[in-house]
N, C-alpha and C positions, 0 to 999 in steps of 0.2 A: 434606392434612386430617389432623389430629392424631387417633390412635387412642385410644379412651377406655378407661379402666380397666375391667376387668370384674368381676363377682361372684366369680369363680374365683380372681382376683388377691387380692381382699379376704379370702376364705376361707383362702388359702394364708398370708397375712400373720398371721391370727389364729392358725393353727397355730405359726407361728414365734414369736409373742409369748407363747404359753402358758408360764406360770411366769415371765414377764419383766414384763409389765404386770399392774396390777390390774383386775379387773372392778368398776368404780365402781358405787356405789349409785345407784338412782333414787328420790329422795324425794318425797312429795307436798307441795304448797305450799298451805296453806290459804287465805293471802291472795290468792295469784294465782288460785286456783280460784274464789274469791268475786268477783274482779274480772272473771274470763272468764264465769263462770255455768257452769262445767264443769271436769272434772278437769284439773289442771295438775301436772306432775311436773318435778324438776330432776334432770338426769343431771350427777352431781357429779364431773367431771373435775378439779375443783379439789383432790380427793383422791388424784389419780393421782400415781404416783412423779415426782419432781422437779416436782410441783405443776402439772402441765398434760397435755393430752393429747399433746403434741408427742413425747414419747418414743416413742409408738407408731409414727409415721412414720420417725424418726430410726434407730431400732433397725432396721426393716425394710429402710431404704435401705442402712445400713452392713453389715447381715448378708448383703446380696446382693452385696457387693464380693468379689473374689478375694483370696486371701491376699496376693498381691503388692500389690494396690491398698490394702489394710489396711496393710500394712508401710510404705506411702508416706505414711500418715497422712490425716486428714480436715481439712477446713476448712469452717467456716460462718460465716453472718452473722445476727445476731439482735439484738433489743432485750432479750431475756431468757429466753423460754420454750424457743424453738428452741435456744438456746444450751445451756440446762441439758440438754434432751432429747439433743442431740448429745453433750455431755460425759458424760453418765450412759451412753448406748449405747456409745460409743466405749470407756469403759473397761470395760464388760462384755464387749466384743468384742476387746479387746487392741489398739485402734488409738489412736495419739497424735492428740490434737485441738487444733487452733488455732481461736479463734472470734473474729472481729471484731464489735465492738459500738459503737454510737453513743456519743459522748463523754458524752452526757446519759443514758445506760442507767441505770436505777434501780440504786443501790449493792447492795442486798440480792440482786438478780438476778446482778450482776458476782460478788459474794462467793461465791453458790451454785455458779456455774458453775465458778470456780477450785477450789471445794471438791470438786467431781466429777473434777477432774484435768486440765481444760483450760487451754491458755495463752491469755490474753487480750490482744487488740489494740484498744484504742479509737480508732476512726476514724470521721470524718464526724458529721454531725448527725442523719441518718435511717439506718433500716435499708438503703434503696436505695444511700446512699453507702457503707455498710459492705459492702455485697455487691459493688460494684465493687471494693473493696480485696481481698475474699475471692477473687473471681475472678482478679484479678492474682497474688495469693499461690500460689493453685492452680497457674498458669500457671508461675510461676518455681520452684516447689519440687515439682513433681509430685504434689501432695496432690490427692485427690478432694473436690470441692465437694459439700457436702450442702445442697442448696437447701431453704430453709425450706417451700416449697410446691409448686414446679413441677417435680415428677418423678413419674412413675407409682408408683414404690414409696412414695413419700411419701403419696401420695394413697390408696394400698390400705392402708398401715398406719393412717391416720387414719380410714378407713372402717370399722373394727373396732368404732368406737364405735357405729355405727349397728346392727351384728350384735347388740350387747349390748342396745340399746333395744329392738329388735323382739322379743327374747326376754323382756325384763323387762316391757314393755307392748305386748303383741300387738295391742291394740285402738286403738293410737295413730293419731290422724288427722293431726296436724300436728307438724313436727319444726322448732324455731327455734334457729339458732346465729349466733353472730357471724362476720363475714367480714372477713379481711384481704387475703391473697393469694388464698385460696380453697381451700386444700388440705382443710382439714376439711370444708366443706360439700360439695366435689367427692366425697370419699370416702363422705360419707353419702348423697349423691344416688344414687351409683352402685349402692348396696346397696338403697335405699328403691325406686327405680325398677324394679329388677329383681324384687324380692320383693313389694312392696306399692305399685303405681303409683298406687293412690288416695290414698297420703298425700302431703300438701303439704310441701314443703320450702321454708323461708323463710330467707334470709339476711339479717343486720342489719350495717349499717356505721355509724360515727361520721360525722355530717354534715360534721365537718371534715377527714375523711380517706376520702371516699367515691369511690373509683375505679370501682366497678361499675357504678351506674347509668347514668353517661355512657358507659362502655365498652359495656354491652350496648345503649344507644341507638344507638351508632356501628356496632355490629356487629364491633368488634375492640377490643383492649386500648388505652385511652387513658391517658396519664401525666397526673396532676395536676401543677400547678404549685408547690402548697403543701400542708403538712400541719399541722392543729392540732387536737389532741385529748388528753385525759387518758387514753384508751384506747391507749396506746403499742403493745400488743401486736398491734393491728389496724391500726397506722398504716403502711399499705403504698401507695406512690404510683403503682403500675401492676399490673394483674393480669398473671399469667405466661400464656403461651401454651397451656400444657398445662391449667392450670385454668380459664382463660377457655372453652375448648372445652367442659369439662365443665358449668361454670355455665350457659353459654348455652343448652345443649341440655337440662340435667336439673333445674336449679333453677327453682322455680315464681315466686319472686319475691325481690327484693332492696330492703330499705327502709332509711331511715336514722333516727338518734335524735340529740338535741341533748346537750350537755354536761350541762344541767340534768336532762334524763330519765335519763342515765346515773347521776348523783350521787343522785337519788332512788332508783333500783333498788338501788343499793349500800347505801343506808341501810336499805331495806326487807328486803334479804337479811341484813344484820347484825341488825337489830332483830327480825325475825318468823321468819327461818329459821335464824338462828344460823350463817350462811355467811360465812367470809371469802373474798371473791372480788375480783379485780383488775377494773379498768374494763372492759378487753376481754372478760372473761368474764361481764360482767352485761348487755351490750348487748341480748340476747335477752330478758331479763326488762323491760329498759327500754321495749322496742318493744311487748311485750305490755301494759304498764301504760299506755302512751301511746295505745293502740289504733291503732297505725300499719300494721295489716294486717289482713285477714279471718283468724280463727282458728277452726278447728273443734276441739272438745274430743273425746277427750282430747288434751292438748298436752304436748309434752316440749320443755323449754329446756334446751339444753346450757350449763352453767357451764364455760367452757372451760379456766379457770386461776385460781389463787388466790395467785399471787405478787406482791403488792402491797407496795410501798415503805411502811413504817409512817408517814412524814412525809406522803407523799401520802394515806394513809389519813385522817390527822388533817384534812387540807385537804378532802378529798372529804366527810367527815362534816359539816363545818361547812357546805360548799357545799349538801350534801343538805338539811341542816335549814333553811338559808335558803331553798332552792327549794320546800320544803313549807311554808314560812311559820311556822317553828318557831324561826328565829334571826334576830334583827334587829340590823342596824348602822345607827345614825342619830345626828344631832347636834341638840341642843336649844339654841337661843339664849334666854337668860334674863338677868334683872338681875343684876349682880355685887354682890351684898350678903350680909352673914353669914346662915347658915341656909337660903340658897336652894338649894344642892346637896342638902342633908339633906331639904328639903322635896320636891324633884323625886324623890329616891330612895325616900322614903316613899310617894308617890303610886303609883309604878311597883310597889312592894311591895304596896300595898293593892289593885292590879289583878292580883296573882298573877303578875307578870313577875319572872323571875329574873335579875339584873344580873350578867353575867359579867365585864365590864370596863368602867371608867369613867376618862375623862381630861379634866381641866379645862383650857380652852385659852383664851389671852388674846391670841395672836399674830396672829390674823387681822386684816389691815388694813381689811376691810369691816365689822367690828364697829362699832356705835355707842359712843359714850363712856359707860361705867357698864354695859356689856354683856359678857357672857362666853358662850363655847361650851362644852358639855358632850358630848363623844363617848361613846356608849354601845353596849355589845354586852348584848343582853337574850334570854334564851331564853324562849319562849312555848309555848303547848299547841297551836298551829296558826294557820292563816291567819285565821280568825274571831276568835280571840283576840287576834292581832297587830293586826287592825283596830280592834278595840275599844279596846285599848290606846293607839294612836296617835291616835284619834279623841278618846278623853278627854283626852289631854295637850293636843291643839289646843284643845278646848274650854274648857280651864283657862287658855288665854291663852299657852301655850308656842308658839314657833316651831319646828316640827319639820321638819328637813331630811335628805333622802337623798342619797347620792352618785349620780352619773350612772349609770344601769343598776341602781340599787338598789331 
């Protein structure tokens, strides 16, 4: 049976991390509080050094190595946040770091990891594949593997987040956080169930990378056959043995959220809370907005990281606007005659729609003679406004078409 990390381990990690990591702020969220009907606060680990909570566990783990082990260097596998945490911690502790990252890892995360002094190897399409390469490197070169989640020292370091939460919000009733491999929620649960067993600890996974629900149902770690989510930071195919032992015993519930719900959460955090958060860091907010679980207030949602690729952010904003009914992509079929396009655009303008993009198309073989397609991207004020705009166009005789799934 796996021995669980204890409160004393987390407190020792906190002492070790004093002066190394930031005590991140706990910010109230008015829109989330209104949605829940009680106080909701955001634990802003996106403000942490290296942009996420990961430096807590990485530093704790590397600091626990012997001088000889540090001299042999450390190796890690990560899509980005653990990579940056390991690179930063290794630099602070004088150890050379090699980090294996998936070939599709976000470029800003790769660049940041290099900037902290690590050597990068791009291997595999997932973190799991990169982790295999990291294990092989450790064996061949005598380096110490710094696992992204499945080690007691890493769990103890991540658990320091909970010590801060309980001090900043002693009256908390629910703590919600994203879950990938389970290191963060394991550490949080260790602290909470020792000091405040009445507090519910809820984990959230992306539905396209949710290894924990099936694993918990089976009573053992179960590997997913595929991963598909924008939340790359929690795209982990299989729980670790150590983290599974903690989650199965200490965590109250693990729920899932869709890509649309994640996109809406990111958009809300940008617009209403002025928080730049990566998809993995926003899944807790997504679950709360979606009503995915029972939540007793006051509730704290951990924003676990803010390292998002700007190009992904652009796509996520567009997706979030679309999911919220504020961004429409559709095609109008209409007569191909002078002034028709101007008339169509004028009607959309009268309906207070903002045309972002327009394209005149004549190449569709399904068009009738004398007919043209106009592809449009339009900003609206919400779902009700979108329905009114489309309904009015159709009532005016326009054939309005949406792509499959649109």
